[in-house]
mmJSON file of the N, C-alpha and C atoms, coordinates in Angstrom:
{"data_MODEL":{"atom_site":{
"group_PDB":["ATOM","ATOM","ATOM","ATOM","ATOM","ATOM","ATOM","ATOM","ATOM","ATOM","ATOM","ATOM","ATOM","ATOM","ATOM","ATOM","ATOM","ATOM","ATOM","ATOM","ATOM","ATOM","ATOM","ATOM","ATOM","ATOM","ATOM","ATOM","ATOM","ATOM","ATOM","ATOM","ATOM","ATOM","ATOM","ATOM","ATOM","ATOM","ATOM","ATOM","ATOM","ATOM","ATOM","ATOM","ATOM","ATOM","ATOM","ATOM","ATOM","ATOM","ATOM","ATOM","ATOM","ATOM","ATOM","ATOM","ATOM","ATOM","ATOM","ATOM","ATOM","ATOM","ATOM","ATOM","ATOM","ATOM","ATOM","ATOM","ATOM","ATOM","ATOM","ATOM","ATOM","ATOM","ATOM","ATOM","ATOM","ATOM","ATOM","ATOM","ATOM","ATOM","ATOM","ATOM","ATOM","ATOM","ATOM","ATOM","ATOM","ATOM","ATOM","ATOM","ATOM","ATOM","ATOM","ATOM","ATOM","ATOM","ATOM","ATOM","ATOM","ATOM","ATOM","ATOM","ATOM","ATOM","ATOM","ATOM","ATOM","ATOM","ATOM","ATOM","ATOM","ATOM","ATOM","ATOM","ATOM","ATOM","ATOM","ATOM","ATOM","ATOM","ATOM","ATOM","ATOM","ATOM","ATOM","ATOM","ATOM","ATOM","ATOM","ATOM","ATOM","ATOM","ATOM","ATOM","ATOM","ATOM","ATOM","ATOM","ATOM","ATOM","ATOM","ATOM","ATOM","ATOM","ATOM","ATOM","ATOM","ATOM","ATOM","ATOM","ATOM","ATOM","ATOM","ATOM","ATOM","ATOM","ATOM","ATOM","ATOM","ATOM","ATOM","ATOM","ATOM","ATOM","ATOM","ATOM","ATOM","ATOM","ATOM","ATOM","ATOM","ATOM","ATOM","ATOM","ATOM","ATOM","ATOM","ATOM","ATOM","ATOM","ATOM","ATOM","ATOM","ATOM","ATOM","ATOM","ATOM","ATOM","ATOM","ATOM","ATOM","ATOM","ATOM","ATOM","ATOM","ATOM","ATOM","ATOM","ATOM","ATOM","ATOM","ATOM","ATOM","ATOM","ATOM","ATOM","ATOM","ATOM"],
"id":[1,2,3,4,5,6,7,8,9,10,11,12,13,14,15,16,17,18,19,20,21,22,23,24,25,26,27,28,29,30,31,32,33,34,35,36,37,38,39,40,41,42,43,44,45,46,47,48,49,50,51,52,53,54,55,56,57,58,59,60,61,62,63,64,65,66,67,68,69,70,71,72,73,74,75,76,77,78,79,80,81,82,83,84,85,86,87,88,89,90,91,92,93,94,95,96,97,98,99,100,101,102,103,104,105,106,107,108,109,110,111,112,113,114,115,116,117,118,119,120,121,122,123,124,125,126,127,128,129,130,131,132,133,134,135,136,137,138,139,140,141,142,143,144,145,146,147,148,149,150,151,152,153,154,155,156,157,158,159,160,161,162,163,164,165,166,167,168,169,170,171,172,173,174,175,176,177,178,179,180,181,182,183,184,185,186,187,188,189,190,191,192,193,194,195,196,197,198,199,200,201,202,203,204,205,206,207,208,209,210],
"type_symbol":["N","C","C","N","C","C","N","C","C","N","C","C","N","C","C","N","C","C","N","C","C","N","C","C","N","C","C","N","C","C","N","C","C","N","C","C","N","C","C","N","C","C","N","C","C","N","C","C","N","C","C","N","C","C","N","C","C","N","C","C","N","C","C","N","C","C","N","C","C","N","C","C","N","C","C","N","C","C","N","C","C","N","C","C","N","C","C","N","C","C","N","C","C","N","C","C","N","C","C","N","C","C","N","C","C","N","C","C","N","C","C","N","C","C","N","C","C","N","C","C","N","C","C","N","C","C","N","C","C","N","C","C","N","C","C","N","C","C","N","C","C","N","C","C","N","C","C","N","C","C","N","C","C","N","C","C","N","C","C","N","C","C","N","C","C","N","C","C","N","C","C","N","C","C","N","C","C","N","C","C","N","C","C","N","C","C","N","C","C","N","C","C","N","C","C","N","C","C","N","C","C","N","C","C","N","C","C","N","C","C"],
"label_atom_id":["N","CA","C","N","CA","C","N","CA","C","N","CA","C","N","CA","C","N","CA","C","N","CA","C","N","CA","C","N","CA","C","N","CA","C","N","CA","C","N","CA","C","N","CA","C","N","CA","C","N","CA","C","N","CA","C","N","CA","C","N","CA","C","N","CA","C","N","CA","C","N","CA","C","N","CA","C","N","CA","C","N","CA","C","N","CA","C","N","CA","C","N","CA","C","N","CA","C","N","CA","C","N","CA","C","N","CA","C","N","CA","C","N","CA","C","N","CA","C","N","CA","C","N","CA","C","N","CA","C","N","CA","C","N","CA","C","N","CA","C","N","CA","C","N","CA","C","N","CA","C","N","CA","C","N","CA","C","N","CA","C","N","CA","C","N","CA","C","N","CA","C","N","CA","C","N","CA","C","N","CA","C","N","CA","C","N","CA","C","N","CA","C","N","CA","C","N","CA","C","N","CA","C","N","CA","C","N","CA","C","N","CA","C","N","CA","C","N","CA","C","N","CA","C","N","CA","C","N","CA","C","N","CA","C","N","CA","C","N","CA","C","N","CA","C"],
"label_alt_id":[null,null,null,null,null,null,null,null,null,null,null,null,null,null,null,null,null,null,null,null,null,null,null,null,null,null,null,null,null,null,null,null,null,null,null,null,null,null,null,null,null,null,null,null,null,null,null,null,null,null,null,null,null,null,null,null,null,null,null,null,null,null,null,null,null,null,null,null,null,null,null,null,null,null,null,null,null,null,null,null,null,null,null,null,null,null,null,null,null,null,null,null,null,null,null,null,null,null,null,null,null,null,null,null,null,null,null,null,null,null,null,null,null,null,null,null,null,null,null,null,null,null,null,null,null,null,null,null,null,null,null,null,null,null,null,null,null,null,null,null,null,null,null,null,null,null,null,null,null,null,null,null,null,null,null,null,null,null,null,null,null,null,null,null,null,null,null,null,null,null,null,null,null,null,null,null,null,null,null,null,null,null,null,null,null,null,null,null,null,null,null,null,null,null,null,null,null,null,null,null,null,null,null,null,null,null,null,null,null,null],
"label_comp_id":["UNK","UNK","UNK","UNK","UNK","UNK","UNK","UNK","UNK","UNK","UNK","UNK","UNK","UNK","UNK","UNK","UNK","UNK","UNK","UNK","UNK","UNK","UNK","UNK","UNK","UNK","UNK","UNK","UNK","UNK","UNK","UNK","UNK","UNK","UNK","UNK","UNK","UNK","UNK","UNK","UNK","UNK","UNK","UNK","UNK","UNK","UNK","UNK","UNK","UNK","UNK","UNK","UNK","UNK","UNK","UNK","UNK","UNK","UNK","UNK","UNK","UNK","UNK","UNK","UNK","UNK","UNK","UNK","UNK","UNK","UNK","UNK","UNK","UNK","UNK","UNK","UNK","UNK","UNK","UNK","UNK","UNK","UNK","UNK","UNK","UNK","UNK","UNK","UNK","UNK","UNK","UNK","UNK","UNK","UNK","UNK","UNK","UNK","UNK","UNK","UNK","UNK","UNK","UNK","UNK","UNK","UNK","UNK","UNK","UNK","UNK","UNK","UNK","UNK","UNK","UNK","UNK","UNK","UNK","UNK","UNK","UNK","UNK","UNK","UNK","UNK","UNK","UNK","UNK","UNK","UNK","UNK","UNK","UNK","UNK","UNK","UNK","UNK","UNK","UNK","UNK","UNK","UNK","UNK","UNK","UNK","UNK","UNK","UNK","UNK","UNK","UNK","UNK","UNK","UNK","UNK","UNK","UNK","UNK","UNK","UNK","UNK","UNK","UNK","UNK","UNK","UNK","UNK","UNK","UNK","UNK","UNK","UNK","UNK","UNK","UNK","UNK","UNK","UNK","UNK","UNK","UNK","UNK","UNK","UNK","UNK","UNK","UNK","UNK","UNK","UNK","UNK","UNK","UNK","UNK","UNK","UNK","UNK","UNK","UNK","UNK","UNK","UNK","UNK","UNK","UNK","UNK","UNK","UNK","UNK"],
"label_asym_id":["A","A","A","A","A","A","A","A","A","A","A","A","A","A","A","A","A","A","A","A","A","A","A","A","A","A","A","A","A","A","A","A","A","A","A","A","A","A","A","A","A","A","A","A","A","A","A","A","A","A","A","A","A","A","A","A","A","A","A","A","A","A","A","A","A","A","A","A","A","A","A","A","A","A","A","A","A","A","A","A","A","A","A","A","A","A","A","A","A","A","A","A","A","A","A","A","A","A","A","A","A","A","A","A","A","A","A","A","A","A","A","A","A","A","A","A","A","A","A","A","A","A","A","A","A","A","A","A","A","A","A","A","A","A","A","A","A","A","A","A","A","A","A","A","A","A","A","A","A","A","A","A","A","A","A","A","A","A","A","A","A","A","A","A","A","A","A","A","A","A","A","A","A","A","A","A","A","A","A","A","A","A","A","A","A","A","A","A","A","A","A","A","A","A","A","A","A","A","A","A","A","A","A","A","A","A","A","A","A","A"],
"label_entity_id":["1","1","1","1","1","1","1","1","1","1","1","1","1","1","1","1","1","1","1","1","1","1","1","1","1","1","1","1","1","1","1","1","1","1","1","1","1","1","1","1","1","1","1","1","1","1","1","1","1","1","1","1","1","1","1","1","1","1","1","1","1","1","1","1","1","1","1","1","1","1","1","1","1","1","1","1","1","1","1","1","1","1","1","1","1","1","1","1","1","1","1","1","1","1","1","1","1","1","1","1","1","1","1","1","1","1","1","1","1","1","1","1","1","1","1","1","1","1","1","1","1","1","1","1","1","1","1","1","1","1","1","1","1","1","1","1","1","1","1","1","1","1","1","1","1","1","1","1","1","1","1","1","1","1","1","1","1","1","1","1","1","1","1","1","1","1","1","1","1","1","1","1","1","1","1","1","1","1","1","1","1","1","1","1","1","1","1","1","1","1","1","1","1","1","1","1","1","1","1","1","1","1","1","1","1","1","1","1","1","1"],
"label_seq_id":[1,1,1,2,2,2,3,3,3,4,4,4,5,5,5,6,6,6,7,7,7,8,8,8,9,9,9,10,10,10,11,11,11,12,12,12,13,13,13,14,14,14,15,15,15,16,16,16,17,17,17,18,18,18,19,19,19,20,20,20,21,21,21,22,22,22,23,23,23,24,24,24,25,25,25,26,26,26,27,27,27,28,28,28,29,29,29,30,30,30,31,31,31,32,32,32,33,33,33,34,34,34,35,35,35,36,36,36,37,37,37,38,38,38,39,39,39,40,40,40,41,41,41,42,42,42,43,43,43,44,44,44,45,45,45,46,46,46,47,47,47,48,48,48,49,49,49,50,50,50,51,51,51,52,52,52,53,53,53,54,54,54,55,55,55,56,56,56,57,57,57,58,58,58,59,59,59,60,60,60,61,61,61,62,62,62,63,63,63,64,64,64,65,65,65,66,66,66,67,67,67,68,68,68,69,69,69,70,70,70],
"pdbx_PDB_ins_code":[null,null,null,null,null,null,null,null,null,null,null,null,null,null,null,null,null,null,null,null,null,null,null,null,null,null,null,null,null,null,null,null,null,null,null,null,null,null,null,null,null,null,null,null,null,null,null,null,null,null,null,null,null,null,null,null,null,null,null,null,null,null,null,null,null,null,null,null,null,null,null,null,null,null,null,null,null,null,null,null,null,null,null,null,null,null,null,null,null,null,null,null,null,null,null,null,null,null,null,null,null,null,null,null,null,null,null,null,null,null,null,null,null,null,null,null,null,null,null,null,null,null,null,null,null,null,null,null,null,null,null,null,null,null,null,null,null,null,null,null,null,null,null,null,null,null,null,null,null,null,null,null,null,null,null,null,null,null,null,null,null,null,null,null,null,null,null,null,null,null,null,null,null,null,null,null,null,null,null,null,null,null,null,null,null,null,null,null,null,null,null,null,null,null,null,null,null,null,null,null,null,null,null,null,null,null,null,null,null,null],
"Cartn_x":[-62.225,-61.451,-62.69,-62.287,-63.302,-62.927,-63.345,-62.22,-63.68,-62.873,-63.78,-63.19,-64.133,-63.564,-64.153,-63.437,-63.327,-63.291,-64.351,-63.659,-62.694,-63.185,-62.816,-61.026,-60.203,-58.656,-58.588,-59.548,-59.427,-58.333,-58.877,-58.029,-59.177,-58.185,-59.155,-58.844,-59.463,-59.533,-59.407,-58.725,-58.56,-58.823,-59.761,-60.189,-60.046,-59.18,-58.67,-58.2,-58.392,-57.675,-56.431,-55.327,-53.874,-54.333,-54.855,-54.939,-55.253,-56.283,-56.993,-55.767,-55.279,-54.202,-52.9,-52.873,-51.656,-52.097,-53.34,-53.676,-53.627,-54.044,-53.926,-52.721,-51.696,-50.284,-49.359,-50.034,-50.039,-50.4,-51.201,-51.962,-51.354,-50.972,-50.062,-48.978,-48.228,-46.758,-46.894,-48.005,-47.725,-48.254,-48.853,-49.538,-48.278,-47.308,-45.926,-45.197,-45.53,-44.132,-44.904,-45.897,-46.651,-45.645,-44.884,-44.148,-44.407,-45.386,-45.995,-47.145,-47.374,-48.581,-49.75,-50.734,-52.421,-52.48,-54.001,-54.715,-55.425,-55.661,-56.409,-57.88,-59.029,-59.962,-59.506,-60.355,-60.601,-61.833,-63.035,-63.935,-64.868,-65.955,-66.732,-67.179,-67.301,-68.209,-68.881,-70.005,-70.444,-69.396,-68.751,-67.493,-66.436,-66.313,-64.589,-64.023,-62.578,-61.535,-61.108,-61.498,-61.213,-61.878,-62.384,-63.174,-64.563,-65.01,-66.261,-67.402,-68.314,-69.95,-70.004,-70.3,-70.126,-68.819,-67.705,-66.493,-66.624,-66.031,-65.957,-64.891,-65.719,-64.072,-62.802,-61.987,-60.572,-59.644,-59.206,-58.776,-56.857,-56.411,-54.409,-53.933,-53.548,-52.643,-50.976,-50.641,-49.37,-48.517,-47.282,-46.357,-45.432,-46.322,-45.532,-47.039,-47.927,-49.022,-49.681,-50.929,-51.61,-51.88,-52.364,-52.657,-51.3,-51.48,-50.397,-50.71,-49.219,-48.962,-49.18,-50.06,-50.105,-51.195],
"Cartn_y":[1.7,2.865,3.638,4.937,5.653,6.628,6.526,7.842,8.994,10.459,11.402,12.235,13.115,14.091,15.233,16.471,17.543,18.528,19.419,19.972,21.224,22.156,23.293,22.926,21.961,21.545,20.656,20.395,19.345,18.391,17.741,16.377,15.558,14.385,13.326,12.993,12.72,12.601,10.969,10.366,8.907,8.625,7.849,7.756,6.27,5.492,4.041,3.75,2.743,1.84,1.059,0.957,0.579,-0.644,-1.667,-2.75,-2.534,-1.406,-1.204,0.168,0.866,1.538,0.559,-0.216,-1.078,-2.117,-2.425,-2.864,-1.725,-0.863,0.484,0.709,0.768,0.842,-0.031,-1.096,-2.218,-2.655,-1.844,-1.885,-0.526,0.685,1.587,1.141,0.423,-0.157,-0.915,-1.844,-2.327,-1.407,-0.59,0.157,0.875,1.229,1.726,1.185,0.031,-0.974,-1.125,-0.726,-1.135,-0.044,-1.107,-0.181,0.395,-0.056,0.038,1.161,1.643,2.701,1.996,2.433,2.221,3.111,2.244,3.074,1.804,2.046,1.549,1.819,1.148,1.974,1.409,2.265,1.904,2.424,1.508,1.853,0.746,0.997,0.062,-0.363,-1.911,-2.581,-3.484,-4.317,-4.609,-5.986,-6.392,-7.093,-6.152,-5.076,-4.747,-5.051,-5.482,-6.056,-4.702,-3.625,-2.267,-1.262,-0.703,0.288,0.214,1.42,1.151,1.389,1.451,1.72,3.492,4.042,5.605,6.118,5.335,5.681,6.459,7.347,7.844,7.04,6.686,5.997,7.064,6.45,6.874,6.192,7.068,6.091,6.533,5.808,5.998,5.327,6.53,6.444,5.544,5.144,4.583,5.228,5.644,6.455,7.299,5.497,5.887,6.351,6.571,7.389,6.465,6.825,6.303,4.8,4.53,3.07,1.998,0.652,-0.285,-0.047,-0.645,-0.953,-2.139,-3.134,-4.527,-4.94],
"Cartn_z":[43.252,42.898,41.757,41.899,41.592,40.821,39.569,38.586,38.364,38.585,38.922,38.042,36.429,36.043,36.484,36.228,36.375,35.362,34.734,33.339,33.995,34.969,35.396,35.377,35.652,35.718,34.72,34.072,33.278,33.505,34.508,35.174,35.953,36.397,36.717,38.109,39.217,40.485,40.594,41.248,41.08,43.103,43.184,44.492,44.794,45.805,45.704,47.227,47.353,48.313,47.533,48.748,48.13,46.815,46.997,46.394,44.75,44.899,43.519,42.869,43.527,42.939,42.491,43.083,43.018,41.019,41.298,39.906,38.961,39.182,38.261,37.633,38.416,38.33,37.469,37.934,36.805,35.686,35.091,33.782,33.13,33.849,33.403,32.777,33.55,33.035,31.925,32.039,30.551,29.227,29.54,28.496,27.928,29.258,28.921,28.192,28.098,27.24,25.909,25.336,24.134,23.253,21.947,21.281,20.191,19.748,18.283,18.347,19.529,19.339,20.229,20.503,20.624,22.321,22.484,23.637,24.207,25.288,26.081,26.833,26.959,27.797,28.848,29.955,31.188,31.546,31.542,31.677,32.534,33.728,34.501,33.623,33.691,33.586,34.782,34.792,36.231,36.303,37.466,38.118,37.508,37.272,36.91,38.199,37.76,39.12,40.026,39.126,40.162,40.28,39.169,38.69,39.643,40.068,40.915,40.097,40.042,39.641,39.637,38.457,38.623,37.841,37.724,37.473,36.043,35.543,34.153,33.28,32.131,31.232,31.083,30.827,30.401,29.645,28.38,27.646,28.141,28.022,28.321,27.027,26.2,24.97,25.334,24.617,24.336,23.975,24.857,25.058,23.01,22.389,20.997,20.311,21.133,19.843,18.952,18.461,17.673,17.182,16.663,16.668,16.182,16.589,15.871,14.777,13.968,12.345,12.292,12.335,12.673,11.259],
"occupancy":[1.0,1.0,1.0,1.0,1.0,1.0,1.0,1.0,1.0,1.0,1.0,1.0,1.0,1.0,1.0,1.0,1.0,1.0,1.0,1.0,1.0,1.0,1.0,1.0,1.0,1.0,1.0,1.0,1.0,1.0,1.0,1.0,1.0,1.0,1.0,1.0,1.0,1.0,1.0,1.0,1.0,1.0,1.0,1.0,1.0,1.0,1.0,1.0,1.0,1.0,1.0,1.0,1.0,1.0,1.0,1.0,1.0,1.0,1.0,1.0,1.0,1.0,1.0,1.0,1.0,1.0,1.0,1.0,1.0,1.0,1.0,1.0,1.0,1.0,1.0,1.0,1.0,1.0,1.0,1.0,1.0,1.0,1.0,1.0,1.0,1.0,1.0,1.0,1.0,1.0,1.0,1.0,1.0,1.0,1.0,1.0,1.0,1.0,1.0,1.0,1.0,1.0,1.0,1.0,1.0,1.0,1.0,1.0,1.0,1.0,1.0,1.0,1.0,1.0,1.0,1.0,1.0,1.0,1.0,1.0,1.0,1.0,1.0,1.0,1.0,1.0,1.0,1.0,1.0,1.0,1.0,1.0,1.0,1.0,1.0,1.0,1.0,1.0,1.0,1.0,1.0,1.0,1.0,1.0,1.0,1.0,1.0,1.0,1.0,1.0,1.0,1.0,1.0,1.0,1.0,1.0,1.0,1.0,1.0,1.0,1.0,1.0,1.0,1.0,1.0,1.0,1.0,1.0,1.0,1.0,1.0,1.0,1.0,1.0,1.0,1.0,1.0,1.0,1.0,1.0,1.0,1.0,1.0,1.0,1.0,1.0,1.0,1.0,1.0,1.0,1.0,1.0,1.0,1.0,1.0,1.0,1.0,1.0,1.0,1.0,1.0,1.0,1.0,1.0,1.0,1.0,1.0,1.0,1.0,1.0],
"B_iso_or_equiv":[0.0,0.0,0.0,0.0,0.0,0.0,0.0,0.0,0.0,0.0,0.0,0.0,0.0,0.0,0.0,0.0,0.0,0.0,0.0,0.0,0.0,0.0,0.0,0.0,0.0,0.0,0.0,0.0,0.0,0.0,0.0,0.0,0.0,0.0,0.0,0.0,0.0,0.0,0.0,0.0,0.0,0.0,0.0,0.0,0.0,0.0,0.0,0.0,0.0,0.0,0.0,0.0,0.0,0.0,0.0,0.0,0.0,0.0,0.0,0.0,0.0,0.0,0.0,0.0,0.0,0.0,0.0,0.0,0.0,0.0,0.0,0.0,0.0,0.0,0.0,0.0,0.0,0.0,0.0,0.0,0.0,0.0,0.0,0.0,0.0,0.0,0.0,0.0,0.0,0.0,0.0,0.0,0.0,0.0,0.0,0.0,0.0,0.0,0.0,0.0,0.0,0.0,0.0,0.0,0.0,0.0,0.0,0.0,0.0,0.0,0.0,0.0,0.0,0.0,0.0,0.0,0.0,0.0,0.0,0.0,0.0,0.0,0.0,0.0,0.0,0.0,0.0,0.0,0.0,0.0,0.0,0.0,0.0,0.0,0.0,0.0,0.0,0.0,0.0,0.0,0.0,0.0,0.0,0.0,0.0,0.0,0.0,0.0,0.0,0.0,0.0,0.0,0.0,0.0,0.0,0.0,0.0,0.0,0.0,0.0,0.0,0.0,0.0,0.0,0.0,0.0,0.0,0.0,0.0,0.0,0.0,0.0,0.0,0.0,0.0,0.0,0.0,0.0,0.0,0.0,0.0,0.0,0.0,0.0,0.0,0.0,0.0,0.0,0.0,0.0,0.0,0.0,0.0,0.0,0.0,0.0,0.0,0.0,0.0,0.0,0.0,0.0,0.0,0.0,0.0,0.0,0.0,0.0,0.0,0.0],
"pdbx_formal_charge":[null,null,null,null,null,null,null,null,null,null,null,null,null,null,null,null,null,null,null,null,null,null,null,null,null,null,null,null,null,null,null,null,null,null,null,null,null,null,null,null,null,null,null,null,null,null,null,null,null,null,null,null,null,null,null,null,null,null,null,null,null,null,null,null,null,null,null,null,null,null,null,null,null,null,null,null,null,null,null,null,null,null,null,null,null,null,null,null,null,null,null,null,null,null,null,null,null,null,null,null,null,null,null,null,null,null,null,null,null,null,null,null,null,null,null,null,null,null,null,null,null,null,null,null,null,null,null,null,null,null,null,null,null,null,null,null,null,null,null,null,null,null,null,null,null,null,null,null,null,null,null,null,null,null,null,null,null,null,null,null,null,null,null,null,null,null,null,null,null,null,null,null,null,null,null,null,null,null,null,null,null,null,null,null,null,null,null,null,null,null,null,null,null,null,null,null,null,null,null,null,null,null,null,null,null,null,null,null,null,null],
"auth_seq_id":[1,1,1,2,2,2,3,3,3,4,4,4,5,5,5,6,6,6,7,7,7,8,8,8,9,9,9,10,10,10,11,11,11,12,12,12,13,13,13,14,14,14,15,15,15,16,16,16,17,17,17,18,18,18,19,19,19,20,20,20,21,21,21,22,22,22,23,23,23,24,24,24,25,25,25,26,26,26,27,27,27,28,28,28,29,29,29,30,30,30,31,31,31,32,32,32,33,33,33,34,34,34,35,35,35,36,36,36,37,37,37,38,38,38,39,39,39,40,40,40,41,41,41,42,42,42,43,43,43,44,44,44,45,45,45,46,46,46,47,47,47,48,48,48,49,49,49,50,50,50,51,51,51,52,52,52,53,53,53,54,54,54,55,55,55,56,56,56,57,57,57,58,58,58,59,59,59,60,60,60,61,61,61,62,62,62,63,63,63,64,64,64,65,65,65,66,66,66,67,67,67,68,68,68,69,69,69,70,70,70],
"auth_comp_id":["UNK","UNK","UNK","UNK","UNK","UNK","UNK","UNK","UNK","UNK","UNK","UNK","UNK","UNK","UNK","UNK","UNK","UNK","UNK","UNK","UNK","UNK","UNK","UNK","UNK","UNK","UNK","UNK","UNK","UNK","UNK","UNK","UNK","UNK","UNK","UNK","UNK","UNK","UNK","UNK","UNK","UNK","UNK","UNK","UNK","UNK","UNK","UNK","UNK","UNK","UNK","UNK","UNK","UNK","UNK","UNK","UNK","UNK","UNK","UNK","UNK","UNK","UNK","UNK","UNK","UNK","UNK","UNK","UNK","UNK","UNK","UNK","UNK","UNK","UNK","UNK","UNK","UNK","UNK","UNK","UNK","UNK","UNK","UNK","UNK","UNK","UNK","UNK","UNK","UNK","UNK","UNK","UNK","UNK","UNK","UNK","UNK","UNK","UNK","UNK","UNK","UNK","UNK","UNK","UNK","UNK","UNK","UNK","UNK","UNK","UNK","UNK","UNK","UNK","UNK","UNK","UNK","UNK","UNK","UNK","UNK","UNK","UNK","UNK","UNK","UNK","UNK","UNK","UNK","UNK","UNK","UNK","UNK","UNK","UNK","UNK","UNK","UNK","UNK","UNK","UNK","UNK","UNK","UNK","UNK","UNK","UNK","UNK","UNK","UNK","UNK","UNK","UNK","UNK","UNK","UNK","UNK","UNK","UNK","UNK","UNK","UNK","UNK","UNK","UNK","UNK","UNK","UNK","UNK","UNK","UNK","UNK","UNK","UNK","UNK","UNK","UNK","UNK","UNK","UNK","UNK","UNK","UNK","UNK","UNK","UNK","UNK","UNK","UNK","UNK","UNK","UNK","UNK","UNK","UNK","UNK","UNK","UNK","UNK","UNK","UNK","UNK","UNK","UNK","UNK","UNK","UNK","UNK","UNK","UNK"],
"auth_asym_id":["A","A","A","A","A","A","A","A","A","A","A","A","A","A","A","A","A","A","A","A","A","A","A","A","A","A","A","A","A","A","A","A","A","A","A","A","A","A","A","A","A","A","A","A","A","A","A","A","A","A","A","A","A","A","A","A","A","A","A","A","A","A","A","A","A","A","A","A","A","A","A","A","A","A","A","A","A","A","A","A","A","A","A","A","A","A","A","A","A","A","A","A","A","A","A","A","A","A","A","A","A","A","A","A","A","A","A","A","A","A","A","A","A","A","A","A","A","A","A","A","A","A","A","A","A","A","A","A","A","A","A","A","A","A","A","A","A","A","A","A","A","A","A","A","A","A","A","A","A","A","A","A","A","A","A","A","A","A","A","A","A","A","A","A","A","A","A","A","A","A","A","A","A","A","A","A","A","A","A","A","A","A","A","A","A","A","A","A","A","A","A","A","A","A","A","A","A","A","A","A","A","A","A","A","A","A","A","A","A","A"],
"auth_atom_id":["N","CA","C","N","CA","C","N","CA","C","N","CA","C","N","CA","C","N","CA","C","N","CA","C","N","CA","C","N","CA","C","N","CA","C","N","CA","C","N","CA","C","N","CA","C","N","CA","C","N","CA","C","N","CA","C","N","CA","C","N","CA","C","N","CA","C","N","CA","C","N","CA","C","N","CA","C","N","CA","C","N","CA","C","N","CA","C","N","CA","C","N","CA","C","N","CA","C","N","CA","C","N","CA","C","N","CA","C","N","CA","C","N","CA","C","N","CA","C","N","CA","C","N","CA","C","N","CA","C","N","CA","C","N","CA","C","N","CA","C","N","CA","C","N","CA","C","N","CA","C","N","CA","C","N","CA","C","N","CA","C","N","CA","C","N","CA","C","N","CA","C","N","CA","C","N","CA","C","N","CA","C","N","CA","C","N","CA","C","N","CA","C","N","CA","C","N","CA","C","N","CA","C","N","CA","C","N","CA","C","N","CA","C","N","CA","C","N","CA","C","N","CA","C","N","CA","C","N","CA","C","N","CA","C","N","CA","C","N","CA","C","N","CA","C"],
"pdbx_PDB_model_num":[1,1,1,1,1,1,1,1,1,1,1,1,1,1,1,1,1,1,1,1,1,1,1,1,1,1,1,1,1,1,1,1,1,1,1,1,1,1,1,1,1,1,1,1,1,1,1,1,1,1,1,1,1,1,1,1,1,1,1,1,1,1,1,1,1,1,1,1,1,1,1,1,1,1,1,1,1,1,1,1,1,1,1,1,1,1,1,1,1,1,1,1,1,1,1,1,1,1,1,1,1,1,1,1,1,1,1,1,1,1,1,1,1,1,1,1,1,1,1,1,1,1,1,1,1,1,1,1,1,1,1,1,1,1,1,1,1,1,1,1,1,1,1,1,1,1,1,1,1,1,1,1,1,1,1,1,1,1,1,1,1,1,1,1,1,1,1,1,1,1,1,1,1,1,1,1,1,1,1,1,1,1,1,1,1,1,1,1,1,1,1,1,1,1,1,1,1,1,1,1,1,1,1,1,1,1,1,1,1,1]
}}}
């Protein structure tokens, strides 16, 4: 899976095979269940299970926003 940022439309292109899309979808579902705020950094490191080298980092916020109150 490769994440490419383009500034003109301020969006992200995601290019992948089905298996990597499913792993990303699972992670996004997990983030959606965070009920006290927070975020997850998606960025390539060597051996990442689905991001490709050269992918841009992406931060996904919880629907509750902010950082957890723990």
